[in-house]
C-alpha positions in Angstrom: 117.3 102.3 92.9 120.0 103.9 95.1 120.2 107.5 96.2 123.3 107.9 94.0 121.1 107.5 91.0 120.0 111.0 91.5 116.8 113.0 91.6 116.7 113.3 87.8 116.1 109.6 87.3 113.4 109.7 89.9 111.9 112.7 88.3 111.7 110.9 84.9 110.1 107.9 86.5 107.5 110.1 88.3 106.6 111.8 85.0 106.2 108.5 83.2 103.9 107.1 86.0 101.9 110.3 86.4 101.3 110.6 82.6 100.4 106.9 82.3 97.9 107.1 85.2 96.2 110.1 83.6 96.3 108.9 80.0 96.4 105.1 80.0 98.8 105.5 77.0 102.4 104.3 76.9 104.7 107.3 77.6 107.4 108.2 75.0 110.7 109.8 75.4 109.6 112.9 73.6 106.8 113.6 76.1 109.3 113.5 79.0 111.9 115.4 77.1 109.5 118.3 76.4 108.5 118.3 80.1 112.1 118.5 81.3 113.7 120.5 78.5 116.2 117.6 77.8 117.0 115.8 74.6 115.0 112.7 73.6 118.3 110.7 73.5 119.1 111.5 77.1 115.6 110.5 78.2 115.8 107.2 76.1 119.0 106.3 77.9 117.4 106.8 81.3 114.3 104.9 80.2 116.5 102.1 79.1 118.2 102.0 82.6 114.8 102.1 84.3 113.6 99.2 82.2 116.7 97.2 82.9 116.1 97.8 86.6 112.5 96.6 86.3 110.6 99.9 87.0 109.1 100.3 83.6 108.4 98.1 80.5 107.1 98.6 77.0 104.2 96.9 75.3 105.2 95.1 72.1 103.0 97.4 70.0 104.5 100.7 71.3 107.8 102.4 71.7 106.4 104.1 74.8 106.9 102.8 78.4 104.4 101.8 81.1 105.1 101.2 84.8 105.6 97.8 86.3 104.4 96.6 89.6 107.8 97.5 91.0 107.6 100.9 89.5 104.2 101.6 91.0 105.5 100.4 94.4 108.5 102.8 94.3 106.2 105.6 93.2 103.9 105.1 96.1 106.6 104.7 98.8 109.0 107.4 97.5 107.7 109.7 94.8 103.9 110.2 95.2 102.5 113.5 96.4 99.4 112.9 98.5 96.4 115.1 97.8 94.5 116.5 100.8 90.8 115.9 100.7 89.0 118.9 99.4 86.4 120.7 101.5 83.8 119.6 99.1 84.7 115.9 99.6 84.7 116.3 103.4 81.2 117.8 103.2 80.0 114.9 101.0 81.2 112.4 103.5 79.7 114.3 106.5 76.4 114.6 104.7 76.2 110.9 104.0 76.7 110.0 107.7 74.5 112.8 109.1 71.4 110.6 109.2 71.1 108.6 112.3 72.9 105.2 111.9 70.9 102.3 113.3 73.2 99.3 112.7 76.7 98.3 111.7 75.3 96.9 108.5 73.9 100.3 107.6 77.3 101.9 108.1 79.2 99.4 106.0 76.7 99.2 103.2 76.6 103.0 103.0 80.4 103.2 103.1 81.0 100.8 100.2 78.7 102.9 98.1 80.4 106.1 99.2 83.9 104.8 98.4 82.8 103.8 95.0 81.1 107.2 94.2 84.1 109.2 95.5 86.8 107.1 93.7 85.0 105.8 90.6 86.5 102.4 91.5 85.0 99.4 93.4 84.3 100.1 97.1 84.5 97.2 99.5 83.7 96.9 103.3 84.0 93.8 105.4 82.0 92.9 108.5 84.0 92.0 111.6 84.2 88.3 112.3 81.4 87.6 109.9 81.7 86.0 106.4 80.1 89.0 104.7 81.5 91.7 102.4 79.8 94.7 100.8 80.9 95.6 97.3 79.8 98.4 95.1 80.7 100.0 91.8 82.0 97.1 89.7 80.5 98.8 86.6 83.1 101.6 87.0 85.8 99.1 85.9 84.2 98.7 82.5 85.1 102.4 81.9 88.8 101.7 82.4 90.9 101.2 79.2 92.7 98.3 80.8 89.5 96.2 80.8 88.5 96.8 77.2 90.2 93.4 76.8 87.2 91.1 77.3 89.2 88.3 78.7 90.6 90.5 81.4 87.2 92.0 82.1 85.6 88.5 82.3 88.2 87.3 84.7 87.9 90.4 86.9 84.1 90.1 87.1 84.3 86.4 87.8 86.5 87.3 90.9 84.3 90.2 92.0 81.2 88.0 91.9 82.8 85.5 94.2 82.4 87.4 97.5 84.0 84.5 99.4 87.3 85.0 97.4 87.2 88.8 98.1 86.6 88.1 101.8 89.5 85.7 101.9 91.8 88.2 100.3 90.9 90.7 103.0 91.1 88.2 105.8 94.5 86.9 104.7 96.0 90.4 105.4 96.5 90.6 109.1 97.7 94.2 109.1 94.9 96.6 110.2 96.8 99.6 109.0 97.0 100.8 105.4 97.8 98.0 102.9 98.4 98.2 99.2 98.6 95.2 97.0 99.7 95.9 93.4 99.1 93.6 90.4 100.7 90.2 91.0 101.1 91.0 94.7 97.4 90.0 94.9 96.9 86.4 95.7 94.2 86.0 93.1 95.5 85.8 89.5 92.2 87.3 88.4 93.4 90.5 90.1 96.8 90.7 88.4 95.7 93.9 86.6 94.3 95.5 89.7 95.5 97.2 92.9 93.7 96.8 96.3 94.0 99.6 98.9 92.6 98.7 102.3 92.6 100.1 105.9 91.2 98.6 109.0 88.4 100.3 111.0 87.7 99.9 114.7 84.6 99.4 116.9 85.1 100.9 120.4 88.8 101.2 119.7 89.2 97.5 118.8 90.4 96.5 115.3 87.4 94.9 113.6 86.9 94.9 109.9 88.3 96.5 106.8 87.3 98.9 104.0 88.9 99.9 100.8 89.1 100.1 97.0 89.7 97.7 94.1 90.8 99.5 90.9 93.2 99.3 88.1 96.9 99.4 88.8 96.7 102.8 87.1 94.5 104.1 89.9 95.1 107.6 91.3 96.9 106.5 94.4 97.6 110.1 95.7 93.8 110.6 95.9 92.6 107.1 96.8 95.0 106.5 99.7 94.0 109.6 101.8 90.3 108.9 101.0 90.5 105.4 102.3 92.4 106.5 105.5 89.9 109.3 106.1 86.9 107.0 105.7 88.4 104.4 107.9 88.8 106.9 110.7 85.4 108.3 110.1 83.7 104.9 110.3 85.7 104.1 113.4 84.4 107.3 115.0 80.8 106.5 114.0 81.0 103.0 115.3 82.4 104.0 118.6 79.0 103.7 120.2 77.5 100.9 118.1 77.5 97.3 119.3 79.1 94.6 117.2 
């Protein structure tokens, strides 16, 4: 998508993605038209262009549109409005870590549970240089409409149960900064309906392991991404004085 395409097309794509994230239902031209005060015909023409360019697609059973992996990627890098953590969320995180931390394992196990409870997705943390990963909240995915399809749900749980596979996915990503893998960008075909958001944490200033979230592609990125970054920084601060 080039700049010459204009803000209007980006605005329409943003509305489609925002509505689909919140509703899990394909978005029709009338919904967008009402939001912008334009004719349905105008919106349909733009939707057709967006579909031709690979940013949206439509299920065979619906006239509405849903985002593609490419659409989500453009949304995250260009259109998304990040949400700041609320004071209440910060207090929840601080309260969880107020107890004296004895070991690295304590921190990572607590963090995976915290990530899961704050996002309602799967929380994951990886030990540094050790073949171990903590994973919490897989049951949250059962609540997502995407996984009402039992085949998709079975494949997903089969992957999540294989901790070695999850560990390999995390280890294969050498970047210790924020990473986001959407749908088919994930190396496991079992995660083609999911996104993974991760960020590295440090021990004594040295990049060590990773933590993050596994959720549907329809996850609330604007809330999840700041949360993952904040927790990674918090864990790094907590682990500053803990031996590996």
